C-alpha positions in Angstrom: 7.4 -6.8 -14.9 3.6 -6.8 -15.5 1.6 -6.7 -12.5 0.2 -10.4 -14.1 4.2 -11.6 -13.2 2.4 -12.4 -10.0 5.8 -14.2 -8.6 8.1 -11.3 -9.4 5.3 -8.9 -8.7 5.4 -11.0 -5.2 9.1 -10.8 -4.5 9.5 -7.3 -5.4 6.4 -6.4 -3.1 7.8 -9.0 0.1 11.4 -6.4 -0.3 9.5 -3.2 -0.7 7.2 -4.3 2.4 10.5 -5.4 4.3 12.4 -2.1 4.0 9.2 -0.7 4.7 9.7 -1.7 7.9 13.4 -1.1 8.9 12.4 2.9 8.3 9.1 2.9 9.9 9.2 2.5 13.9 6.4 0.6 15.1 5.0 -1.0 12.2 2.5 -3.7 12.4 1.5 -4.2 8.8 1.6 -4.2 5.8 0.4 -4.9 2.3 0.4 -4.2 -1.3 -3.2 -5.2 -3.0 -5.1 -5.0 -5.9 -8.0 -2.4 -6.2 -9.9 -5.6 -6.0 -8.7 -6.8 -2.6 -6.0 -9.6 -4.5 -3.2 -9.6 -1.8 0.1 -9.8 -3.6 2.0 -9.4 -0.4 2.4 -9.0 3.6 4.6 -8.4 6.5 4.1 -8.4 10.0 2.7 -10.1 13.2 -1.3 -9.6 11.9 -1.1 -9.7 8.3 -4.3 -11.2 7.0 -5.8 -11.5 3.7 -9.1 -9.7 4.8 -7.7 -6.6 5.6 -6.2 -6.6 2.1 -9.4 -7.0 1.0 -10.9 -4.2 3.1 -7.8 -2.0 1.7 -8.9 -2.8 -1.3 -12.0 -2.2 -1.4 -11.6 0.9 0.7 -9.1 2.8 -1.8 -12.0 2.2 -4.6 -14.8 3.6 -2.3 -12.8 6.8 -1.9 -11.6 6.9 -5.5 -15.1 7.1 -6.2 -16.2 9.7 -3.2 -13.2 11.8 -5.0 -13.5 11.2 -8.7 -17.1 12.2 -7.9 -16.2 15.5 -6.1 -14.6 15.6 -9.6 -10.4 16.3 -7.5 -8.6 13.9 -9.9 -7.8 10.6 -8.7 -7.5 9.7 -4.1 -3.8 9.3 -3.4 -4.2 8.5 0.4 -6.6 7.3 2.9 -5.8 7.9 6.5 -6.8 6.1 9.5 -6.1 7.4 13.2 -7.8 5.0 16.0 -6.7 5.1 19.7 -4.4 2.1 19.4 -2.8 3.6 16.3 -2.8 4.2 12.4 -3.7 3.0 9.1 -2.4 4.9 6.0 -3.8 2.9 1.9 -1.4 5.1 -1.1 -2.9 3.5 -4.3 0.3 3.4 -6.3 1.2 5.9 -9.2 3.2 4.9 -12.9 3.4 1.1 -14.0 1.6 0.2 -10.3 -1.6 2.0 -10.8 -3.8 -0.7 -10.3 -2.2 -1.5 -6.5 -2.2 0.1 -2.9 -0.4 0.1 0.3 -1.7 0.0 3.1 -0.1 0.1 6.6 -1.0 0.0 10.5 1.3 1.6 13.0 0.9 2.2 16.6 0.1 5.2 17.6 3.3 7.0 18.7 4.6 6.4 14.7 4.5 9.8 13.6 2.7 10.0 10.1 4.4 12.2 9.0 7.1 9.4 8.7 4.5 6.8 7.5 3.6 8.3 5.0 6.6 9.1 3.1 7.8 5.7 4.2 4.8 4.1 2.2 5.4 6.5 -0.3 9.0 5.4 -0.9 8.3 1.7 -0.9 5.2 2.5 -3.6 7.7 3.8 -6.1 10.3 1.3 -5.4 7.6 -0.8 -6.1 6.1 1.3 -9.3 10.3 1.3 -10.2 9.9 -2.8 -10.1 7.5 -2.2 -12.2 8.5 -0.8 -14.8 12.3 -1.5 -15.6 10.9 -5.3 -16.6 10.0 -5.9 -20.1 6.1 -6.6 -20.6 
């Protein structure tokens, strides 16, 4: 499945986000978007396409900073606020042009959130890799 196969990609992303919600207590919102901010799929009550655009843009900016510092590419961005956390992850492999972002309550363990997002990202990448181009 290619990234330009939008219906199949959206279905795989939606399924991964649904599992993310099941495995990550306190999840309020999650999205999969292209690095230029086009929303592929989202989950949760705060699902807003504007957030997808901002997360894609923020990851692109962080990737530029990390690259300029000669640290490779940006894997994770962690935002901690009084009312919750947001993690933005650049996906790997076949899903390398995508980002996954998730927002939780402040009670959700950061380690759990990072692990659940990583698992969802790997699931999306695996779905892309096993489909014909």
